[in-house]
C-alpha positions, 0 to 999 in steps of 0.5 A: 398071772391072774388075768384080771391082774395082768389086765389091770397092769397093762391099763396102768402102763397105758395110762403112763404112756398116755400121760408121757405123750399128753404132758410133752407139749406144754414145756415147748410152747415157747420153742414152738412159737419161736422156731416156726416164728408165730405170734402169741395169738396164734401159738395160743390155739395149740392147747385148746386145739388139742382139748378140742380134739380130745373133747371130740373123741370123748363124744364119738368114742362111746359109739366107737367102742360100742361098735369095735369093742374096747381092745380094738378102741385101744388099738385105735387110740394108740394108733392115733398116737403114732400117726401124731408123733410121726406127723410131729416129727417130720413137720416143716412148717406150722400148719403140718404141726397143728395137724399133728397136735389136732390127731394127737387130741383124738388120741388123748381122747380115745386112750383115755376113754378106752383105758377107763372102760377097760378098767371099769370093766375088770371085776370090782377088786382090780378097778383101781381108779385111784392108782391109775391115776397115780400112774398118769401123775407119774408120767406127768412128773418123769416127762418133765426132766425128759423135756428139760434135757431136750431143751438144754442140749439144743435138740429139736423138740420134734425128736422127743415124740420118737419116745412116744412111737416107741411106747406106743408100739410096745403097748400095741404088743401089751394090747394083745395080752388083754384077755376076757373084756367084752363089752355088753352091747346094748339092743337100744341106740347109744343116744337112748343109752346116754339118756337112760344114764343121765336120767339118773339123778346121782350120775347126772349130779355127780357128773356135774361134780366132775365138771366143777372139779376138773375147774378146780384142779386146773385152776390150781396148777395153772394159777399157783404160780402167780399167786405164790408170786404176788401174795407170798413174795416167792420168786419165779425160780422157786414156784417150779420146785413148789408145783413139783412138790405139790404133783409128787404129793398129789401122785403119791396120795393117788398111788396110796388111794385105793385102799383108803377108798375102800376103807372109808367109802367113796361117797363119804370121802367125796362129802368130807375131802371137799371141806379139807380142800376148802380149809387148805384154801383159807389157810393159804388166803389168810397165812402170812408166811411161807410155811403157812402157803406150803401147809395150805398147798400140802393139804389141798394136794392130799385132799384134792388127789382123791376126789377124782378117783372117788367120783370116777369109781362111784359112778363106774360102780353104780351103773349097770356093766352094759352102761360102762363105756357110756359112763366112761364117755359121759365121764370124759365129756364132763372132765373136758368141758369143765376143763375148756369152760371153766379154766376160761372163766376162772382165768377171767376171774383171776384177771380181775383179782388172783384171790377170786380163783380160790373164792370160785373154787369154794363154791365148787367143793361146796357143790361136791360135798352137798351132793355127796352129803345128800346121797350119803344120807339117803343111803344111810337112811335106806340101809336102816329101813332094811 
């Protein structure tokens, strides 16, 4: 088997295992609250704790990879996964549980950064960012029935983490087969390298676009149910099936996205796809029946699916290889910042009026489209001069 192709497949498996791990906690929030007898206010700190730990590691991870190398970075990330899973498996009180979930956040941050960096160091032919994100989506979809089975059978939620211990050990074996991935170490300090990358206006503006995209994706998934119930009168029992259909469509779009991105061009898609998303939002806002709601969300799901991998791929493929770990770290940082800051602000807007969620999204999509059009035109003019 071709070395680069094998490395790519191993990375995809890593993303799949990581998605299984990172999406386990959400369905168990209520179970954890009742099992450890904690209040709504206390249990509410759990998601921010995980996200905060992941954010910390996304900042420190670039330096760690620069020192240890990307392969050892993978080992470290999945070691954190095993450590946190063991802590969560044996925890008997809520405070030990918090430690376990904090370590799980470190794992998510380190694994995401190491896997993304490894993918970015492959030859461009094998940098299938859209397909890698599809494996993330697949893991997120498949963990839901596993969690439901655990809950329905009255099995302690902690035992779910046995799956993650086993999968992490399997991936430890797979990491040994990753060959030929070397980070070109810069002679400069990592802080100086970071500023060198961020001084590039294209990189900075697209990193900000990544920040806004994270807010758009989270707000779509977090507030879809409430909107459908309030605006279209769809029952709570029906909402999970609609969300599952959305994620399946979203994941299929990413699975097929790389060839489409190669053909259309990442920058061109970034200029057009946000406008298609806006069209989908308009459909669901002016719609009056369920069919219109379904059509609107289908349009949003398909077009949104390719925005993140297009941003990720275009940024990574337009920096020097030696800056790949730094670029991956910055992408992860901006993505986590968008998730943390904008999810709160959009939640505040939703508290005023649920439709404001979509008006805020429109502003985000307009920014992404304008920036992409600007550099697409600049690129076209530059090519014409030649």
